[in-house]
C-alpha positions as MATLAB code, in Angstrom:
seq = 'MLKFCATLLAFAACAVAALAGGDGSLEIKNVRATYGYLGATRPAGGVHPGETVFFTFDVLNLKLDENARASYSMAVEVLDNKNNTVFRLGPRNAIAQNFLGGNSLPSSAHIDIPYDTPPGEYLFRVTVQDRSTKKQATFERKAKLLEHDFALINVGTYADREARVPSSPIGVLGETIFVNFAALDFGRDKKNGQPDLDVTMRILDDKGQATFPKPLQGNVSKDVPESAKIVPLQFALTVNRTGNFTIELEAICKVCGKKSKVTLPLKVVSLNN';
ca = [
      -0.072    0.109   -0.051;
       1.400    3.331   -1.019;
       2.078    5.529    2.024;
       1.615    9.218    0.926;
       1.908   11.967    3.307;
       0.010   15.290    2.685;
      -0.395   18.581    4.546;
      -3.275   21.146    4.289;
      -2.148   24.625    4.817;
      -4.226   27.868    4.905;
      -3.038   31.398    5.565;
      -5.796   31.614    8.082;
      -4.013   29.409   10.435;
      -1.305   32.127   10.424;
      -4.015   34.797   11.033;
      -3.397   36.498    7.578;
      -6.457   35.283    5.681;
      -8.693   37.798    4.004;
     -12.164   36.418    3.346;
     -15.966   37.530    3.686;
     -19.277   35.999    3.799;
     -21.946   36.547    1.155;
     -24.777   34.717   -0.644;
     -22.343   33.315   -3.357;
     -21.647   29.837   -3.698;
     -18.538   28.310   -2.402;
     -15.956   28.403   -5.038;
     -12.454   27.463   -5.514;
     -10.472   29.606   -7.950;
      -6.966   30.210   -9.429;
      -5.651   26.800   -8.700;
      -2.200   26.352   -9.575;
       0.785   23.888   -9.119;
       3.776   26.025   -7.326;
       7.465   25.546   -6.557;
       6.825   25.249   -2.867;
       4.610   26.909   -0.609;
       3.931   30.539   -1.569;
       6.228   29.689   -4.629;
       6.069   30.710   -8.049;
       3.659   28.823  -10.476;
       5.153   25.727  -11.805;
       4.874   25.063  -15.604;
       2.955   21.892  -16.794;
       4.628   18.757  -16.668;
       5.356   15.403  -14.987;
       6.267   14.962  -11.392;
       8.779   12.608   -9.919;
       8.615   10.005   -7.491;
      10.138   11.225   -4.181;
       8.858   14.861   -4.911;
       6.702   17.175   -2.994;
       3.900   18.486   -5.106;
       2.138   21.865   -4.042;
      -0.917   23.184   -5.047;
      -2.253   26.805   -4.292;
      -5.683   28.133   -4.639;
      -8.211   30.770   -3.362;
     -11.468   29.562   -1.759;
     -14.438   31.986   -2.155;
     -17.578   32.904   -0.333;
     -16.970   31.246    3.094;
     -19.585   32.175    5.634;
     -18.642   34.504    8.572;
     -20.164   34.251   12.106;
     -20.907   37.431   14.127;
     -17.006   37.362   15.025;
     -16.014   37.517   11.351;
     -14.689   33.834   11.440;
     -15.368   31.353    9.212;
     -15.242   27.647    9.821;
     -14.234   25.048    7.274;
     -12.658   21.632    6.433;
     -10.332   20.377    3.842;
      -9.516   16.977    2.590;
      -6.849   15.624   -0.040;
      -7.294   12.444   -2.279;
      -5.022   10.696   -4.729;
      -6.692    8.202   -7.063;
      -5.030    6.117   -9.692;
      -5.966    5.693  -13.467;
      -8.633    3.121  -12.409;
     -10.175    5.567  -10.128;
      -9.261    3.675   -7.034;
      -8.396    5.912   -4.023;
      -4.809    5.191   -3.002;
      -4.557    8.121   -0.305;
      -6.747   10.283    1.573;
      -6.196   12.834    4.182;
      -8.828   14.452    6.136;
     -11.214   16.246    6.187;
      -9.530   18.475    8.908;
     -11.208   21.210   10.397;
      -9.920   24.966   10.562;
     -10.990   28.495   11.191;
     -10.208   31.412    9.226;
     -10.404   35.111   10.782;
     -11.559   37.937    8.515;
      -8.875   40.861    9.032;
      -8.880   42.459    5.476;
     -12.214   42.153    4.035;
     -12.830   40.639    0.669;
     -14.120   37.151    0.051;
     -11.137   35.129   -0.696;
      -9.164   32.852    1.400;
      -5.673   31.808   -0.155;
      -4.838   28.252    0.752;
      -2.641   25.349    0.010;
      -2.018   21.677   -0.064;
       0.949   19.502   -0.708;
       1.479   15.863   -1.129;
       4.783   14.030   -0.571;
       4.952   11.109   -3.162;
       6.484    8.067   -2.044;
       9.761    7.150   -3.748;
       8.697    3.693   -4.648;
       5.362    4.848   -6.213;
       4.663    3.241   -9.624;
       4.651    5.668  -12.560;
       1.503    6.550  -14.301;
      -1.489    8.743  -14.300;
      -2.792   10.076  -10.973;
      -5.669   12.274  -10.001;
      -5.188   14.818   -7.089;
      -8.581   16.023   -5.452;
      -8.863   18.789   -2.986;
     -12.348   19.167   -1.135;
     -13.257   22.170    1.108;
     -16.589   22.384    2.956;
     -18.156   25.250    4.745;
     -18.882   23.931    8.256;
     -21.490   26.592    8.553;
     -23.516   25.927    5.415;
     -22.347   22.430    4.527;
     -21.784   23.591    1.055;
     -18.669   21.882   -0.639;
     -16.248   22.963   -3.634;
     -13.697   20.629   -5.132;
     -10.782   20.994   -7.606;
      -9.091   18.164   -9.450;
      -5.828   18.104  -11.153;
      -4.139   15.105  -13.047;
      -0.644   14.566  -12.790;
       1.718   12.083  -14.640;
       4.269   10.252  -12.415;
       7.263    9.687  -14.344;
       9.697    6.883  -14.235;
      12.724    7.264  -12.032;
      15.573    9.312  -13.607;
      18.127   11.835  -12.503;
      16.388   15.241  -11.864;
      16.075   18.495   -9.917;
      12.961   18.465   -7.534;
      11.533   20.130   -4.518;
      12.455   23.803   -5.604;
      11.387   26.490   -3.206;
      12.361   29.937   -1.844;
      12.779   30.368    1.885;
      13.405   33.393    4.384;
      15.885   31.372    6.406;
      18.707   29.132    5.871;
      17.203   26.187    7.771;
      13.977   26.326    5.269;
      11.648   26.562    8.131;
      10.216   29.898    6.684;
       8.630   29.900    3.186;
       8.826   32.872    1.180;
       7.692   33.950   -2.203;
       9.999   34.683   -5.049;
       9.493   38.339   -4.517;
      12.453   39.980   -2.656;
      12.896   43.193   -1.039;
      16.007   45.229   -1.870;
      18.637   44.045    0.554;
      17.326   40.894    1.795;
      18.703   37.289    1.340;
      16.544   34.592   -0.223;
      17.738   31.017    0.072;
      16.852   28.768   -2.994;
      16.400   25.203   -1.936;
      16.111   22.154   -4.350;
      17.143   18.575   -4.239;
      19.032   16.241   -6.570;
      17.056   12.663   -7.423;
      18.263    9.412   -8.656;
      21.827   10.546   -9.070;
      24.536    7.940  -10.037;
      27.280    6.792   -7.463;
      30.841    5.959   -8.264;
      31.588    2.227   -8.091;
      34.679    2.549   -6.002;
      33.644    5.036   -3.211;
      29.758    4.715   -3.568;
      29.676    8.606   -3.452;
      27.850   10.623   -6.226;
      29.664   13.330   -8.123;
      27.389   16.270   -8.635;
      28.318   19.710  -10.318;
      25.526   22.180   -9.383;
      25.161   25.940  -10.472;
      22.830   28.645  -10.335;
      22.732   31.767  -12.587;
      20.557   34.857  -12.466;
      19.341   36.295  -15.534;
      18.008   39.767  -16.093;
      14.672   40.664  -18.095;
      16.744   40.604  -21.251;
      18.162   37.070  -20.558;
      21.547   38.354  -19.751;
      23.684   36.748  -16.701;
      23.777   39.407  -14.110;
      27.370   38.010  -13.077;
      30.147   36.556  -15.344;
      30.433   33.000  -13.720;
      27.480   31.098  -11.994;
      27.731   30.130   -8.435;
      28.931   26.679   -8.147;
      28.904   23.739   -5.847;
      29.900   19.911   -5.895;
      28.628   16.911   -3.923;
      30.967   14.182   -4.001;
      31.335   13.090   -0.176;
      29.435   12.230    2.926;
      26.300   11.040    1.312;
      24.652    8.192    3.083;
      24.547    4.936    1.193;
      20.686    4.761    1.381;
      19.992    8.477    0.277;
      18.139    8.537   -3.011;
      17.701   12.542   -2.873;
      20.342   14.871   -1.941;
      19.089   18.344   -0.630;
      20.819   21.451   -2.067;
      20.869   25.212   -1.336;
      22.168   28.610   -2.469;
      21.858   31.880   -0.939;
      21.120   35.087   -2.909;
      21.114   38.623   -1.749;
      19.165   40.975   -3.796;
      21.036   44.309   -4.495;
      18.823   45.932   -7.275;
      15.067   46.011   -8.293;
      13.734   44.248  -11.270;
      12.531   41.134  -12.946;
      14.931   38.096  -12.828;
      15.154   34.509  -13.785;
      16.868   32.069  -11.323;
      18.265   29.013  -13.259;
      19.386   26.074  -11.453;
      21.453   23.282  -13.145;
      22.913   19.876  -11.935;
      25.084   17.496  -13.715;
      25.599   13.932  -12.591;
      29.039   13.145  -13.309;
      28.640    9.506  -12.885;
      25.482    8.946  -15.004;
      26.300   11.548  -17.453;
      23.067   13.380  -17.120;
      21.915   16.796  -16.354;
      18.770   18.611  -15.012;
      17.770   22.440  -15.419;
      14.987   24.330  -13.666;
      14.138   28.083  -13.856;
      11.912   30.253  -11.740;
      11.217   33.859  -11.742;
      12.466   36.345   -9.422;
      11.163   39.748   -8.600;
      12.967   42.395   -6.476;
      10.881   45.487   -5.354;
      12.010   48.456   -3.096;
       9.852   49.551   -0.047;
      10.843   53.184   -0.795;
       9.063   53.259   -4.220;
];
C-alpha cells in the first residue's frame, strides 16, 4: 500500500487570511501548481517519485459568523488511473479570521509522493467544505508520475537557511533569499559509492543576460549516506537591485552523465518606491 503524506495549509492558520461571507456559492479559483509553499507557478509537466507537489488556490464565499470567523474543513485524495483511492487525508477542520475584508481565502495543500510509487497517471483531488453552510467545492488535477531518472526536484524559496520559513520569489531590496532544491536518482561511483554532482545557479535579467560572469557553483561528492536517493541542495541570494529576473538551477551527474535544469522567476522591489 502506498504511504503518501500530505499537509493542508491555509493562511488563516497564520492569521493573515482575507475572506468575507456572502450569498455566493462556495468556489475554488486560481488553482496552480507551485514551487513550494508561496512559490512561483510551476509549468505543466510530469512529477517525480520522491517529490513534494504543492497546489495553491483561493477559496471564495465562506460564511462568516458574528465574530467575522469562518469554519471550514479540507480533504485531499489521490486516485490512480482506475479511479481507486490510494491515499486520503482529512477532512481536517480549520477556522479563518477576516482581517482585511474581501471574499477570498488563499490556501495551499501539498502531497509527498513516496519514492517507490509506480509511474503512471494519478488524480489529485482537494475538497473544501463550509462547516456553517455544509456547502462544498472541489478541484481536481491530473498528474503524470514519471519513471525514475536524474532530476532536480523540490524547488522552493525560503527566508531562512534552515528552510523553516517559506517565502515567495518576490524579494525586498537588501534581503537574502535561500533557494532550496534537491537532486534525485543520481549515479554513484563504483569505487567509493559516492555521487559526483556539479551544481550551479545563474541569475538572468529581464533581457536574458547573466547578471554576473560565472554562475555560483557547488559540488557534492562525499558524505552522502548509502541509502540516500535524494540530496538536498541550497544557494543563498542577496538581492541588490530591483527588477525582474530568472533563477536558473542546473545539476550535472558526472557519474551517470545526465543533467537537469529548472528555472523560476524572481522579482525584486523596493519599499521606498
